[in-house]
C-alpha positions as CSV (number, residue, x, y, z in Angstrom):
1,M,190.7,122.1,289.5
2,N,190.1,125.8,290.2
3,V,193.0,125.8,292.7
4,L,195.3,124.3,290.1
5,V,194.3,126.9,287.5
6,E,194.9,129.6,290.0
7,L,198.3,128.3,290.9
8,I,199.4,127.9,287.3
9,A,198.1,131.3,286.3
10,F,199.8,132.9,289.3
11,A,203.1,131.2,288.5
12,V,202.9,132.3,284.9
13,A,202.0,135.9,285.9
14,I,204.8,136.2,288.5
15,G,207.3,134.5,286.2
16,V,206.6,136.9,283.3
17,L,206.6,140.0,285.5
18,V,209.8,139.2,287.3
19,V,211.7,138.2,284.1
20,V,210.6,141.4,282.4
21,H,211.5,143.6,285.4
22,E,214.9,142.0,286.0
23,Y,215.7,141.9,282.3
24,G,215.2,145.6,282.2
25,H,217.9,146.0,284.8
26,Y,220.1,143.5,283.0
27,R,219.8,144.9,279.6
28,V,220.6,148.5,280.5
29,A,223.4,147.4,282.8
30,R,225.0,145.6,279.8
31,W,224.5,148.7,277.6
32,C,226.2,150.8,280.2
33,G,229.2,148.4,280.3
34,V,228.5,146.9,283.7
35,K,229.4,143.3,284.3
36,V,226.4,141.2,285.4
37,L,227.4,138.3,287.6
38,R,224.0,136.6,288.1
39,F,220.5,136.8,286.7
40,S,218.3,134.9,289.1
41,I,214.6,134.1,288.9
42,G,213.6,133.4,292.5
43,F,215.6,133.4,295.7
44,G,217.5,130.8,297.7
45,Q,219.2,127.7,296.5
46,P,219.5,127.5,292.7
47,V,217.7,124.4,291.2
48,A,219.0,125.1,287.7
49,R,221.8,127.1,286.3
50,W,223.6,128.0,283.1
51,V,226.7,130.2,282.6
52,S,227.0,132.3,279.4
53,K,230.5,131.8,277.8
54,R,230.2,135.1,276.1
55,T,229.3,137.4,279.0
56,G,230.1,135.2,282.0
57,T,226.7,135.8,283.5
58,E,225.2,133.0,285.6
59,W,221.5,132.4,284.8
60,T,219.7,130.6,287.6
61,L,216.3,129.4,288.6
62,S,216.1,129.3,292.4
63,A,213.9,127.4,294.9
64,L,211.7,130.3,296.0
65,P,210.2,131.7,292.8
66,L,208.6,134.8,294.3
67,G,210.8,137.5,292.8
68,G,214.3,137.7,291.4
69,Y,217.4,139.8,291.2
70,V,220.3,140.9,289.0
71,K,223.7,140.8,290.8
72,M,226.2,143.2,289.3
73,L,229.9,143.5,289.9
74,D,230.4,146.0,292.8
75,E,233.4,146.8,294.9
76,R,231.2,147.2,298.0
77,D,230.2,143.6,298.0
78,P,232.0,141.4,300.6
79,G,234.4,138.8,299.0
80,P,237.8,138.6,297.5
81,G,237.4,141.9,295.7
82,V,237.4,143.0,292.1
83,N,240.1,142.2,289.6
84,P,241.9,145.4,288.5
85,E,241.0,144.7,284.8
86,D,237.3,144.6,285.8
87,L,237.2,147.8,287.8
88,A,235.8,149.9,284.9
89,H,232.9,147.4,284.7
90,A,231.9,147.7,288.4
91,F,228.5,149.2,289.1
92,N,229.8,151.6,291.8
93,R,232.4,153.0,289.3
94,Q,229.6,154.2,286.9
95,S,228.4,157.8,286.6
96,V,225.3,158.8,288.5
97,A,223.3,159.0,285.2
98,K,224.2,155.5,284.3
99,R,223.3,154.2,287.8
100,I,220.0,156.0,287.6
101,A,219.3,154.5,284.2
102,I,220.1,150.9,285.4
103,V,217.9,151.1,288.5
104,A,215.0,152.8,286.7
105,A,215.1,150.3,283.9
106,G,213.3,147.6,285.9
107,P,210.1,149.6,286.6
108,I,210.2,151.1,283.1
109,A,210.3,147.6,281.6
110,N,207.1,146.8,283.6
111,F,205.4,149.9,282.2
112,L,206.5,149.0,278.6
113,L,205.1,145.5,279.1
114,A,201.8,146.9,280.2
115,I,201.7,149.2,277.1
116,V,202.4,146.2,274.8
117,L,199.8,144.0,276.5
118,F,197.1,146.6,276.4
119,S,198.0,147.4,272.8
120,I,197.5,143.7,271.9
121,V,194.2,143.5,273.7
122,F,192.9,146.7,272.0
123,A,194.2,145.7,268.6
124,S,192.6,142.3,268.8
125,G,189.3,143.7,269.8
126,V,187.5,143.5,273.2
127,S,183.9,142.8,274.1
128,E,182.8,145.1,276.9
129,P,179.6,146.3,278.4
130,A,178.1,149.1,276.5
131,A,178.2,152.6,278.1
132,I,174.4,152.5,278.9
133,V,173.5,154.1,282.3
134,A,171.0,152.4,284.6
135,P,168.4,154.6,286.4
136,P,170.5,156.4,289.1
137,A,169.6,156.6,292.8
138,A,168.1,159.9,293.9
139,G,170.6,162.4,295.2
140,T,173.6,160.9,293.4
141,V,175.9,162.9,291.1
142,A,174.3,161.1,288.1
143,A,170.8,161.9,289.2
144,R,171.6,165.6,289.8
145,A,173.0,165.7,286.3
146,G,169.6,164.8,285.0
147,L,170.2,161.2,283.8
148,D,167.0,159.1,284.0
149,G,168.5,155.8,282.9
150,N,169.0,153.9,279.6
151,E,171.0,156.8,278.0
152,T,174.0,155.7,276.0
153,I,177.1,157.8,276.8
154,V,179.0,158.6,273.6
155,S,181.4,161.4,274.6
156,I,182.9,163.2,277.5
157,R,184.3,166.8,277.6
158,T,186.1,168.4,280.5
159,V,185.0,172.0,281.2
160,R,187.9,174.2,281.9
161,G,187.6,176.8,284.6
162,G,184.6,175.1,286.2
163,T,182.0,176.9,284.0
164,D,180.0,175.6,281.1
165,S,180.2,178.5,278.7
166,G,182.1,176.2,276.3
167,M,178.8,174.4,275.5
168,D,178.1,177.3,273.2
169,G,181.5,177.5,271.7
170,G,183.2,179.5,274.5
171,T,186.8,179.2,275.5
172,D,186.1,177.0,278.6
173,G,185.2,173.9,276.6
174,G,187.8,171.1,276.6
175,D,188.4,168.6,273.9
176,V,185.6,166.1,273.2
177,Q,186.7,162.5,273.8
178,P,184.6,159.6,272.5
179,V,183.3,157.0,274.9
180,R,183.2,153.5,273.4
181,S,182.4,151.2,276.3
182,W,181.6,151.1,280.0
183,A,185.2,150.5,280.9
184,D,186.2,153.6,278.8
185,L,183.6,155.7,280.6
186,R,184.8,154.4,284.0
187,W,188.4,155.4,283.4
188,K,187.5,158.8,282.1
189,L,185.2,159.6,285.0
190,L,187.7,158.3,287.5
191,G,190.4,160.7,286.2
192,A,187.9,163.6,286.2
193,A,186.8,162.8,289.8
194,F,190.4,162.7,291.0
195,D,191.0,166.1,289.5
196,H,187.6,167.5,290.8
197,Q,186.5,168.6,287.4
198,L,183.2,169.5,285.8
199,V,182.5,167.4,282.7
200,V,179.8,167.2,280.1
201,L,178.6,163.8,278.9
202,G,177.2,163.5,275.5
203,A,174.4,160.8,275.4
204,R,171.9,159.3,273.1
205,D,168.5,158.0,274.2
206,G,167.3,155.6,271.5
207,G,167.6,157.6,268.3
208,R,170.2,159.9,266.9
209,T,169.5,162.9,269.1
210,T,172.4,163.8,271.4
211,Y,171.8,165.2,274.9
212,D,174.3,166.9,277.1
213,F,174.5,166.2,280.8
214,R,176.6,168.4,283.1
215,V,178.2,166.0,285.7
216,D,179.8,168.0,288.6
217,L,182.7,166.0,290.1
218,R,184.3,169.0,291.8
219,N,183.0,168.2,295.3
220,V,183.2,164.4,295.2
221,A,184.4,163.1,298.6
222,Q,187.7,161.2,298.7
223,R,186.0,158.2,300.4
224,D,183.7,157.8,297.4
225,L,186.7,157.2,295.1
226,D,187.4,153.7,296.6
227,D,186.5,150.4,295.0
228,D,182.9,151.0,293.9
229,F,183.2,154.7,293.0
230,M,180.9,154.5,290.0
231,A,178.1,153.2,292.1
232,H,178.7,156.0,294.6
233,L,178.3,158.5,291.8
234,G,175.1,156.8,290.6
235,F,176.6,155.3,287.5
236,E,175.8,151.6,286.9
237,P,175.6,149.6,283.7
238,G,172.1,149.7,282.3
239,G,170.1,148.6,279.3
240,G,170.0,145.0,280.5
241,T,168.2,142.9,283.0
242,L,168.9,141.9,286.6
243,T,168.1,138.3,287.0
244,V,168.2,135.7,289.8
245,A,171.1,133.3,289.2
246,S,170.5,131.0,292.1
247,V,168.5,130.9,295.4
248,L,169.7,129.7,298.8
249,P,167.4,127.3,300.6
250,D,165.4,128.8,303.5
251,G,166.3,132.3,302.5
252,A,163.9,135.2,301.9
253,A,164.1,134.7,298.1
254,A,163.2,131.0,298.4
255,Q,160.3,131.7,300.8
256,A,159.0,134.3,298.3
257,G,159.0,131.7,295.6
258,L,161.8,133.2,293.5
259,R,163.6,130.9,291.0
260,G,166.8,131.0,289.0
261,G,166.1,132.9,285.8
262,D,163.5,135.3,287.2
263,K,164.0,138.8,285.9
264,L,163.7,141.6,288.5
265,L,161.8,144.6,287.2
266,A,160.7,146.8,290.1
267,L,160.9,147.0,293.9
268,D,158.0,148.7,295.7
269,G,156.9,150.4,292.4
270,V,160.4,151.7,291.7
271,R,162.0,150.2,288.6
272,I,165.2,148.5,289.3
273,G,168.4,150.1,288.1
274,G,171.7,148.4,288.6
275,A,172.5,145.5,290.9
276,S,174.2,147.8,293.5
277,R,171.1,149.9,293.8
278,F,168.8,146.9,294.3
279,I,171.1,145.4,296.9
280,D,171.3,148.7,298.8
281,A,167.5,148.9,298.8
282,V,167.3,145.4,300.2
283,K,169.9,146.1,302.9
284,R,167.9,149.2,304.1
285,H,164.7,147.2,304.7
286,P,165.4,144.2,307.0
287,G,162.2,142.6,308.2
288,T,160.1,144.8,305.9
289,S,157.6,143.3,303.3
290,L,158.5,144.6,299.9
291,A,156.6,144.2,296.6
292,L,159.0,142.7,294.0
293,E,157.8,142.8,290.4
294,I,159.4,140.0,288.3
295,E,159.1,138.5,284.9
296,R,159.0,134.7,284.6
297,G,158.3,132.8,281.3
298,G,157.2,136.0,279.6
299,A,154.6,136.8,282.3
300,V,154.9,139.7,284.8
301,Q,153.9,139.0,288.4
302,T,154.4,140.6,291.8
303,V,155.6,138.7,294.9
304,K,156.0,139.7,298.5
305,I,159.5,139.4,299.9
306,V,160.8,140.1,303.4
307,P,164.6,140.6,303.6
308,Q,166.0,138.6,306.5
309,L,168.0,140.4,309.2
310,Q,171.7,139.5,309.0
311,R,175.0,141.0,310.3
312,D,177.2,142.5,307.6
313,D,180.7,140.9,307.6
314,E,182.5,144.1,306.8
315,T,180.7,146.8,308.8
316,G,179.2,144.7,311.6
317,E,175.8,146.4,311.0
318,Q,172.4,144.6,310.8
319,I,171.2,144.6,307.2
320,G,168.6,142.9,305.0
321,R,169.5,139.9,302.8
322,I,167.3,137.9,300.5
323,G,169.6,134.9,300.0
324,A,170.0,135.0,296.3
325,A,172.8,135.3,293.8
326,L,172.1,138.0,291.1
327,A,173.4,138.4,287.6
328,M,173.3,141.6,285.6
329,Q,173.0,140.9,281.9
330,T,174.0,144.0,279.9
331,P,174.4,144.6,276.2
332,N,178.0,144.3,275.0
333,V,179.9,146.1,272.3
334,D,182.8,144.9,270.3
335,V,185.5,147.6,270.3
336,H,188.3,147.4,267.8
337,Y,191.2,149.8,267.4
338,G,193.8,150.3,264.7
339,P,197.5,149.5,265.4
340,L,198.6,153.1,266.1
341,E,195.5,153.9,268.0
342,S,196.0,150.7,270.1
343,V,199.5,151.7,271.1
344,E,198.3,155.3,271.9
345,L,195.4,154.0,274.0
346,G,197.7,151.4,275.7
347,A,200.1,154.1,276.7
348,R,197.3,156.3,277.9
349,R,195.7,153.5,279.9
350,T,199.1,152.6,281.5
351,W,199.6,156.3,282.4
352,D,196.1,156.6,283.9
353,I,196.4,153.5,286.0
354,S,199.9,154.5,287.2
355,V,198.7,158.0,288.3
356,Y,195.6,156.4,289.9
357,S,197.9,153.9,291.8
358,V,200.2,156.7,293.1
359,R,197.2,158.8,294.2
360,M,195.5,155.9,295.9
361,F,198.8,155.0,297.7
362,G,199.1,158.6,298.8
363,R,195.5,158.6,300.1
364,M,196.2,155.4,302.1
365,I,199.2,157.0,303.7
366,T,197.2,160.1,304.7
367,G,194.2,158.1,305.9
368,A,191.9,159.3,303.1
369,A,191.5,155.8,301.7
370,S,191.3,152.5,303.6
371,L,194.3,150.2,303.8
372,K,191.9,147.4,302.8
373,N,192.7,148.4,299.2
374,L,196.1,146.7,299.6
375,S,196.1,143.2,298.2
376,G,198.6,140.3,298.6
377,P,199.6,137.1,296.8
378,V,196.3,135.3,297.7
379,T,194.1,137.9,296.0
380,I,196.5,138.1,293.0
381,A,196.4,134.3,292.6
382,D,192.6,134.4,292.8
383,Y,192.3,137.1,290.1
384,A,195.0,135.4,288.0
385,G,192.9,132.2,287.9
386,K,189.6,134.1,287.2
387,S,191.1,136.1,284.4
388,A,192.8,133.0,282.9
389,R,189.4,131.2,282.8
390,L,187.9,134.2,281.0
391,G,190.4,134.0,278.1
392,P,193.6,135.4,276.8
393,S,192.4,139.0,276.6
394,A,191.3,139.1,280.2
395,F,194.5,137.4,281.4
396,M,196.7,139.9,279.4
397,S,194.7,142.8,280.9
398,F,195.3,141.4,284.3
399,L,199.0,141.0,283.6
400,A,199.2,144.6,282.5
401,L,197.5,145.8,285.7
402,V,199.8,143.9,288.0
403,S,202.8,144.9,285.9
404,I,201.9,148.6,286.4
405,S,201.4,148.0,290.1
406,L,204.8,146.4,290.3
407,G,206.4,149.3,288.4
408,V,204.7,151.9,290.7
409,L,205.6,150.0,293.9
410,N,209.3,149.8,292.9
411,L,209.4,153.5,292.2
412,L,208.2,154.5,295.6
413,P,211.0,156.3,297.5
414,I,211.4,153.5,300.0
415,P,214.9,152.2,300.7
416,V,215.5,148.5,299.5
417,L,213.2,149.3,296.6
418,D,214.4,150.7,293.2
419,G,212.8,154.1,294.2
420,G,215.0,154.2,297.3
421,H,218.2,153.7,295.3
422,L,217.0,156.4,292.8
423,L,216.5,158.7,295.7
424,Y,220.1,158.2,296.9
425,Y,221.5,158.8,293.4
426,L,219.3,162.0,292.9
427,V,220.7,163.3,296.2
428,E,224.2,162.5,295.0
429,A,223.5,164.2,291.6
430,A,222.2,167.4,293.4
431,T,224.9,167.6,296.1
432,G,227.9,166.0,294.4
433,K,228.3,163.7,297.4
434,A,227.1,160.1,297.8
435,V,224.8,159.3,300.7
436,S,227.0,157.8,303.5
437,E,227.0,154.1,304.0
438,R,225.9,154.7,307.6
439,W,222.8,156.6,306.5
440,Q,222.1,154.0,303.8
441,L,222.1,151.3,306.4
442,I,219.8,153.2,308.7
443,L,217.4,154.0,305.9
444,Q,217.6,150.5,304.6
445,R,216.4,149.1,307.9
446,A,213.6,151.6,308.0
447,G,212.6,150.7,304.5
448,L,212.6,147.0,305.3
449,I,210.3,147.6,308.2
450,C,207.9,149.5,305.8
451,I,207.9,146.7,303.3
452,V,207.3,144.0,306.0
453,A,204.4,146.1,307.4
454,L,202.9,146.6,304.0
455,S,203.2,142.9,303.2
456,A,201.6,142.0,306.5
457,I,198.7,144.3,305.9
458,A,198.2,142.9,302.4
459,L,198.3,139.3,303.7
460,F,195.9,140.2,306.4
461,N,193.5,141.7,303.9
462,D,193.8,138.5,301.8
463,L,192.9,136.3,304.7
464,A,190.1,138.6,305.8
465,R,188.5,138.4,302.3
466,L,189.1,134.6,302.3
467,I,187.6,133.7,305.6
468,H,185.4,136.8,306.2
469,F,186.6,137.8,309.7
């Protein structure tokens, strides 16, 4: 049943994103007076087709529905040639500005779709984990800032110039932005970390008193900005309880007598913060007896647990495991936004994710980030199914994320992608001469090799995650 849900959700996601992307090309081409011969969803042999009597465009659904294309009238295409009366409507006869607009319209349509989807999600209201910080691990950025845990972050302010004189009304203080949820805090900290900024977090601890915490993100290592960057910085959702969801037979948790529903309170006298911190502590102590304080049925008790020595599938190192699935139950907040605020926030979120995607891709090229961050169709299908099961808001947010990724990918200056064609036209606009067909052919082959290589890496990553090799 799960596989069927994933396949249906994946098909819907790909279908929506491809239609929006290609319709962007189609709509602007029509506005520019270009004749569109075919609008195809998928590649290969058409399984359904319809020809518009008004425009003459052939609309098709093809056998391989993993993409699509818009075919425009062009004198350079092989065939019988273009009728003299249609020459003015050929793509290659259009001005550079019109060709740029037509090619850029596809990715722009993806960004607009993301803004619309995010706006709908924000306007309809979202339930997200509250911005409550768990006790941070010693030595992390959060711990150095003075956070003890259970503080609720309510605002963030960027300090200009790297000093904090703005706290007393000086000129270095940036605008204060409210923090409404954990996801909101995550995006704001991610942007500040990428820009190596010093920020001030406004927080409340229980009552109405507000405390300021200076969080220095100026020296954050690039490797710490990968998948779990918040945990690297010492920020994990708090204010809740880490519980045992299930226990594997013959594992260390089962031998210690742990059961599903047990609340984990402290490990060797140190209160448990977030799930990542607890897991890291267990990994560091294979074969070591640890005192685990738990709550069961309202009563607090201490059990001895000895993490078993196991090989980590990703790093190959020997680590400790207790053989239990954990669940972090954190307080949620219902966040609602007005219509205009939702559009503004949707546009800002789309921009932030786009910039983050470009930066991450650049870091992968330079080797500063792992190529394991690339994902392919298997991972997309998996997340499509998971988000669909969580409800409409989660699925729309997923669609928005993938739509942004598709827009950014297509704008990369790689021949065969929209960005490669834009590069040709920008060169033509700057020099007054079109890039020669010989060079276009050479660059197209090189671009195709890049795309095939990226696709192979993404598929390999999918398979590695699936079968853990």
